[in-house]
N, C-alpha and C positions, 0 to 999 in steps of 0.2 A: 916710792916709785923710783925706778932708774930709767935712764934714757937708752941704754944700749943692752941688748941681749947677746948671747954668744952667737957665732955664725951658724952653728948647728940649730939653735932655737929659731933663728930667723928663717931658715929654709926648710925645716922639718914639716912635713905634711901630717895633719891630724885627720885620720879617717872618721867618717860619720859626721854627725851634726854637733856643733859646739856653740856655746854662747860666751860673750865677753861682757863684763860689767866692771864699773869703776866705783869704788866706795867713797869717792870725794868729788867735789865740784871741779870742773876743768873748763878751759876755753878751747874751742875749735876754731882754727884760723885757716882759711883757704886762700891761696894766692895763685893767680894764673895770668897768662899773657895771650895775646892774639896777634899774629903777624898780618898786618893789613895790606902791605905791599911786598909780595913774596920775592921780588927782585932786590929788596933792600933788607937782606937777612942779617947783615953784620951787627946791627944794634941788638937784635934779639940774642945773638950768640953772647954778646957782652952781658946782657941782662941775665941769661941763664948761668953764666959764670959767677956773677954776683950772688945769685940765688944758691948755687951749689956751695960757694964759700961760706955763706951765712948758715946754711943748714948744717954743714960739716962742723963749723965752729961752735954752733949752739949745742949740737949733740956732744961735743967734747967739753963743753962748759955748762953743765946743767944748772949751775947756780943762777943762771940768768932766766930760768923758768920754763924753757921748752923741754917737754918730756919725750916727745917722739915726733917723727915726720915721715909721711909717705909721699911717694912721687907718682905722677901719672900723666896722661895726655887728655886734654880737652880742647876742642876746636883745632886739633892738629898741633897744638903747642903744649909745652910743659905746664904742669900744675903741681903745687906743693900743698899737701894737707898736713897741718901741724897741730899738735896738742900741747897746751900750755897749762901750768899750774894756776895762773890767775891773769886777769886782764891787766892789773897793775904792772906785773913783770913784763908782759908783752909790750905795753906802752913804754915802759922805762927803756927797754932794749931799742925800740923804734926811734926814741928821741935822744939817745945818748950819742953825742957827736964823736965820742972816742971809739965807738963800735962800728960795725959794718953797714948797718942799714942807712944811716944818714948820708954817707958818701954816695951810695947807690941811688938814693932818692934825689940828691942834688944833681947827679949826672943825668938822670932821666928827665927831670924838670927843665934843665938848662939846654938839653939837646933834643931828645926824641919826642918829648911832649909837644914841642913846637911844630914838628913835622907830621905827627900822627902815623909814622911808619909802622909802629906797633902799639897796641893798647895793652892795658893791664886791668885786672879786676881783683878784688878781694872781698871776702865775707868773713864775719866773725860771729860766733855763737857762744854765749855763756851757758854751759850745760850743768844742770844740777845732777847730783849723783843718782837720785831716784827717778830721773826722767830720761834715761837713755838705755838702750838695749841693743845688742848686736847678735847676729847669728852667722856662723861660718861653716860651710860644708866642704870637706876635703880641701882644706886650706891651711897654709902656715898661719902663725899668729900675726894678725894685722890689725890696724886701727885700735879700737877700744880694748881688744884682746891683748894688745901689746902693752898698753899703759895700765891695765888693771888685771883682774883675774880672768882665767880662761877655764871653762868647765864643760864637760860633756853634757848634752841635753838629757834631762831625765823626764819621767812622766809628769812631774809637777812643774816643769819649766819648758814645756813643748812650744808654747806660743809667747809672743811678745806681750800679749795682754796678761797672761799669767805672771810673767816675770815682773812686769811693771806694777801690777796690783800688789804683789808681795813687797816690792821695794817701797811703794807709796804708803804702805802700812807701817813703814819705819824699820823694816828688816834690813840688815846689812846683807851683802851678797853671800857671805858665808852662811848666814841664817836662812836665806832663801834656799840654798843647797841642802841644808840640814832639814828644812821643812819638806822639801821635795823628797828627800831620802826617807823621812818618816812616813810620808803618805804612800810611798812605794812599798813600804814594809821592810825592805832590805837594802834600799839605796841603789837599786839597779838603774841603768840607763834604759830608755825605751826599747833599745835594741837587745837588752838583756846583758850588756856588758857592765862591769862595775863603774860606779861614778869615779871620774878622774878629774883632778884639777891641776892647773899649772899656775904659778905666780910669776912675778916679774923676773926673778933671778933664776928660774928653772931653765935647764938646758934641754 
C-alpha cells in the first residue's frame, strides 16, 4: 500500500456505486478538537498547525506507519481520520521524542490543558481485514477505498452482508470479486456495466 495517490486520482469522481476493501489488518485513528471558549481561538490555531504538520510529515514518511489521512469537521472544529499499518507503529510515532507528536503533546499539557480553552478527543480501532466494508456513490476514492482496493458494485456484492459473508469465509477481496463475477455469469455490474477495479497506484 502507498500513502499518496496522484492528484487526478484524489479528485476523480467515480459514477455509480463502488465498494472499498482492504486485504490486511489496519488501525483506524480519529483525532478531533473542540473550542470551548470561542473568544480564545489562538491555541486552537496552534493545535491545527501541529496537526497539519504531523499529517503532512507522516504522508511524506510512510515508513512510520501512517497509510492515509482524511480531514473533516466535527463540533465545528477540525478532525483527522487516519489509517495506520499497525498499533505498534502508531504508538512508536506518538512516543518518539525526536518526532512531532511529543512536542505538541507537551505544549498542550503545559498550557491549554490547564485552562480548558479547548478540548481534544481521539479514538482508535484495530480493524481486521475481513471485518470492514465501505460503499461509495458518485465519490472520489476516500477512506478504505484509498488504502485498499476500489471496485464497482456487482450483483454478488450489493450489500454489506454479502461482502462481509464472503470475506469471513476466508476469501481475499479479489476472490470476492471473482466469485461475484462468476455468479453474474459474465462479471457485469448490477447496472450492466463491466466490473472495474482500481488499486493503490491507479490514476
